[in-house]
NUTIVEX-390819 format. One record per atom (N, C-alpha, C): y, x, z. Coordinates in steps of 0.001 Angstrom, whole numbers, plus 500000, padded with zeros to 6 digits. Each point is the difference from the previous one (the first is absolute). Layout:
BEGIN
YXZ/...
# end
This chain:
BEGIN
702879629348563226/499509498896501036/498801499812499407/498699500111501081/498880499549499183/499269498459499911/500344499562501275/499778498605500323/501182499074499400/499603498754499813/501326498941499662/500663499811501281/501349499863499726/500982500046501022/499770498863501031/499604498728499206/499773498971500948/498470500082500786/499257501159500148/499031500219500771/500233500318501080/501143500632500108/500458501040501166/500759499060500929/499351500231501465/500235499019500961/501146500772500666/501043499149500193/501031500545501073/500329499282501300/499355500390501123/499620499314501100/501764499325500522/500663500787499884/501413499449500530/500528499032499228/499788500054498444/500581498898499407/499228498729500132/498591499983500297/499375498742500323/500238499630501192/500659500586500916/500300499721501370/501056499112499647/501097500581499312/501208499214499613/500027498676499374/499225500043498965/499455498629499258/499693499226501102/498990500418500863/499307498949500898/500856499343500907/501448500575500302/500842499499500989/500985498855499169/499681499851498498/500564498938499332/501613499634500166/500660501255500049/501111499863500302/501044500050498386/499718499120499190/500678500069498916/501448499032499870/500707500817499113/501654499650500422/500097498406499827/499040499276499399/500524498627499651/499763499284501636/498963500531500795/499553499585501283/501042500524500982/500369501096500053/500936500737500829/501669499457499743/500176499688499020/501324499266499823/500122498683500443/498818499454499596/499939498421500609/499866499905501795/499555501042500371/499785500139501481/501242500284500826/501121500954499277/501051500507500540/501066498939499495/499876499039499059/501067499379499088/501005500660499118/499454500926499193/500501500631498966/499723499319498749/501133499622499429/500233499423498735/499609500716498707/500229501515500118/500018500587498718/498457500549499711/499442499504498747/498739500007499525/499415501646499864/501318500909499831/499528501199499779/500214500835501056/498724500748500450/499870500613500854/500957501305500171/500588500294501232/501063501011500161/499290501432499416/498853500213500083/499277501226499726/499934499989498305/500079499009499244/499850499863498623/500682501360499075/501168499927500537/500953501053499309/499503501402499950/499407500307501342/499669501349500407/498637500229499190/499239498920499810/498564500155499199/500472500285498456/501239499385499647/500048500096498665/500766501289499781/500698500523500966/500509501285499927/498735501209500018/499271499893501064/498800500609499838/499244500185498728/499979498882499523/499115499860498481/500740500713498902/501301499686500093/501081500827499161/499794501356500235/500043500583501108/500014501406500337/498644500611499407/499116499368500322/498567500408499656/499919499904498502/500522499311499344/500125499907498470/500927501163499340/501072500343500740/500696500956499609/499588501267500029/499347500209501470/499227501191500182/498675500448499031/499737498858499537/498814500561498932/500502500609498670/501390500240499963/500326500490498700/499856501758500119/500201500214501398/499750501287500542/499051500822499824/499864501381500435/498999500873499908/499088499434501246/500208499445501380/499322499854501033/499457498722500009/499447499458498907/499463498499499811/499073499349501211/500327499180500528/499034499302501242/499465499118499253/500409498957499332/499562498774499253/500984499593499171/499298500054498557/500767499656498815/500326498528500259/501202499497498998/500085498460500078/499006499261499766/499172500386498785/498948498986499907/498897500442500810/499715500918500725/498932500092501238/500463499323500959/501150499868500159/500462499110501457/499996498600499573/500476499611498903/499841498562499795/498227499571499642/499453500857499318/498733499526500064/499220499854501367/500255500789500814/499227500115501325/500695498699500518/501381499616500196/500719498862500460/499376499049499512/499590499717498714/499465498659499285/498421500053500708/499403501143499911/498410499707500383/500019499870501722/500775500601500780/499731499836501276/500589498493500557/501071499496499118/500614498657500415/498974498938499538/499147500109498709/499296499348499784/498362499983500724/499546501067500697/499039499828500775/500032499897501391/500312501482500689/499947499697501572/501327499472500386/500972500259499455/501411498958500498/500185498610499206/498957499481499647/500448498973499405/500074498918500566/499975499972501278/500282498566500846/501302500309500766/500730500998499610/501552500252500306/500709499482499139/501183499153500245/501140499728498827/500563501164499651/500856499619498806/500617501500499277/501379499659501220/500713501076500160/499980501240499790/499248500764501127/499261499239500884/499219500721500971/498848500877499505/499336499255498831/498916500870499412/500337501222499115/501457500057499478/500635501215499712/500300500763500836/500266499817501246/500549500751500990/498548500934500414/499168499032500234/498658500609500731/499323500883498958/500031499425498597/499272500885499008/500878501265499864/501283499902500108/500560501371499811/499684501018501119/499758499361501429/499581500974500958/498742500410499996/499070499226499336/498850500359499674/499796500980499111/500839500116499081/499973501108498742/500416501520500712/501150499790500835/500453501282500646/499147500720501178/499162499007500417/499124500504500733/498833500859499349/499456499037499115/499046500699499126/500316501358499299/501274499875499619/500449501324499152/500572501035501053/499789499695501542/500411501119500715/501483500259500066/500675498952499605/501606499990500186/500413500058501520/499333498744500618/499886500086501265/498572499479500551/500032500628501342/498417499596500529/500065498603500941/498820499587500396/500130499262500579/500816499765501526/499489500978500627/500641500512501395/501756499921499876/500482500736498851/501415499599499639/500517498887499866/499312499190499240/500322498835499583/500148499050501375/498947500038501067/499904499151500932/501305500619500843/500204501352500042/501263500372500710/501052499399499587/500387500039498676/501122499271499379/500011498672500462/499110499149499754/499807498518500215/500375499776501494/499429500936501131/500677499901501242/501295500057500142/500525501063499462/501285500267500080/501173498668499580/499260499294498935/500732498708499373/499860498950500980/498942500071500412/499764498649500708/500683500070501319/499918500890500574/501139500391501470/501524499637499529/500230500523498805/501426499472499989/500255498515499702/499025499385499342/499923498714499785/500082499222501192/499193500428501103/499622499351501467/501180500175500862/500965501324499580/500892500275501108/501028499013500289/
# end
C-alpha cells in the first residue's frame, strides 16, 4: 500500500459514522443494560482469526500491521467514535483496503444484518 491507510476514504464507513448509532446510545434507547455490545465477541473472534491466519502462507494482514492500522485509524479518522466501535470500523476499513472484502459486499452484508434486526 503506497499511501497511509488513514488517507483512504471509504464512503460506506463514513455514512455509518454519520448515523451515530454507537452502542451506548442504542442500548439506552432500547433499555439494554449490558454495556458490552452483542457484536463485540464476533469482533474479537474476527481479530483472533486474522491474527492466527498471519502464521500461514496466505497472509492478509500480520498481527502487528492489523494493530498498527487499528491504532492509526482509531486515533485519526475514527477518533470521534468510542471504543469498541472505533475498533470495529478500523477493522472494516483495513479489510476493504487490503481487498479482503469490497465496499459493495460490505454494504450487502450490512443490509442483511439490518433486515434481520428490523424483522
